C-alpha positions in Angstrom: 66.0 4.8 -57.5 64.4 8.1 -58.3 65.7 10.9 -60.6 64.5 14.4 -60.8 65.9 17.3 -63.1 65.3 21.0 -63.5 66.3 23.4 -66.0 67.0 27.1 -66.2 66.6 29.0 -69.5 67.9 32.4 -69.9 69.2 34.6 -72.8 72.7 34.1 -73.2 73.9 37.6 -72.0 71.7 37.4 -68.9 73.1 34.0 -68.2 76.6 35.1 -68.5 76.2 38.2 -66.3 74.4 36.5 -63.5 76.6 33.5 -62.8 77.5 31.5 -61.0 74.1 29.7 -60.4 73.4 27.1 -57.4 71.3 24.3 -57.9 70.0 22.9 -54.5 68.3 19.5 -54.2 66.3 18.9 -51.0 65.9 15.4 -49.7 65.0 13.8 -46.3 68.5 12.1 -46.2 70.4 15.3 -46.8 70.4 18.3 -49.2 72.9 18.9 -52.0 74.2 21.9 -53.6 75.9 22.3 -56.9 77.6 25.3 -58.4 77.0 25.7 -62.0 78.9 28.1 -64.5 79.1 28.3 -68.1 82.7 29.2 -69.0 83.8 31.2 -72.1 82.7 34.5 -73.4 79.2 35.4 -73.9 80.0 37.1 -77.2 83.2 37.8 -79.2 84.6 41.3 -78.1 84.8 42.4 -81.6 81.1 41.5 -82.4 79.7 44.1 -84.8 76.2 45.1 -84.6 73.9 44.4 -87.7 72.5 47.6 -88.9 69.6 47.9 -91.4 67.7 50.9 -92.8 64.1 51.2 -93.8 62.9 54.1 -96.0 59.4 55.3 -95.9 56.8 54.1 -98.4 55.1 56.5 -100.8 51.8 56.0 -98.8 53.7 57.1 -95.5 53.6 60.8 -96.8 49.7 60.8 -97.0 48.0 62.9 -94.5 48.1 66.8 -93.6 51.7 67.1 -92.6 53.3 65.3 -95.3 56.1 63.7 -93.3 57.3 60.2 -92.5 60.3 58.6 -90.8 63.4 56.7 -92.0 63.9 53.8 -89.7 67.0 52.2 -88.5 67.3 48.7 -86.7 70.3 47.7 -84.9 70.8 43.9 -83.6 73.5 43.7 -81.1 74.8 41.0 -78.8 75.1 43.5 -76.0 72.3 44.9 -73.8 74.2 48.2 -73.6 72.7 51.3 -75.2 73.8 51.7 -78.8 74.9 55.1 -80.1 73.0 55.8 -83.1 73.8 58.8 -85.3 71.8 60.3 -88.0 73.1 62.3 -91.0 71.3 64.3 -93.7 73.6 64.7 -96.8 76.5 64.0 -94.6 75.6 66.6 -91.7 74.9 65.3 -88.3 71.3 65.6 -87.1 70.0 66.0 -83.6 66.4 67.2 -84.2 63.7 65.1 -85.4 65.5 62.0 -84.0 64.1 59.3 -81.7 66.0 56.4 -80.5 64.5 53.6 -78.1 66.4 51.6 -75.4 67.6 48.2 -76.4 65.0 45.3 -76.0 65.6 41.5 -76.0 65.0 39.9 -79.4 64.5 36.4 -77.8 67.6 34.8 -79.5 70.2 36.3 -77.0 70.7 39.7 -78.9 69.2 43.1 -78.4 67.3 45.3 -80.7 67.5 49.1 -80.9 65.1 51.1 -83.0 65.7 54.6 -84.2 64.2 57.0 -86.6 64.4 60.3 -88.2 61.5 62.5 -89.4 61.5 63.1 -93.2 59.5 65.8 -95.0 58.1 64.8 -98.3 59.7 67.7 -100.1 63.1 66.7 -98.7 62.6 63.1 -99.7 61.4 64.0 -103.2 64.5 66.3 -103.5 66.6 63.3 -103.1 68.4 64.0 -99.7 70.4 61.1 -98.5 69.7 59.9 -94.9 72.4 57.9 -93.1 72.1 55.7 -90.0 75.5 55.5 -88.4 76.2 53.0 -85.6 80.0 52.6 -84.6 81.8 52.1 -87.9 78.8 50.7 -89.7 76.9 53.1 -92.1 73.6 52.5 -93.9 72.3 55.1 -96.5 68.8 55.6 -98.2 67.3 58.2 -100.3 64.4 58.3 -102.9 66.9 57.9 -105.7 68.2 54.6 -104.1 64.8 52.9 -103.9 63.3 50.7 -106.6 59.9 51.6 -108.1 
């Protein structure tokens, strides 16, 4: 009696979107096929992305242009593009914004990074920058930071 095993490892979202899978065993006495599915949802429909905001450090403003970037990191269970909006003192901003496509984080989720350019003079004036993803908001300003 001989036993052989094989394993296919995929991120959860990829595994759910590509099923069913078929396992084929070849043998001189006959081939066998097995249909493999993983029932259930890949993620709850109401899963909320995790949003974090990262202000610039004082050293980030060194250099001739005296500017930096406020970063927003979004971890989502979906690979679909995440709509990131930036606000400056509550006003929607469209210039100086850069948002990347989602990339797998290796744990079944996806990370989207976004940033907005910040002038040192605006940062020192206490302007509040807000990263908005769906109903989630994260704010930062010089006045909110320690040190």
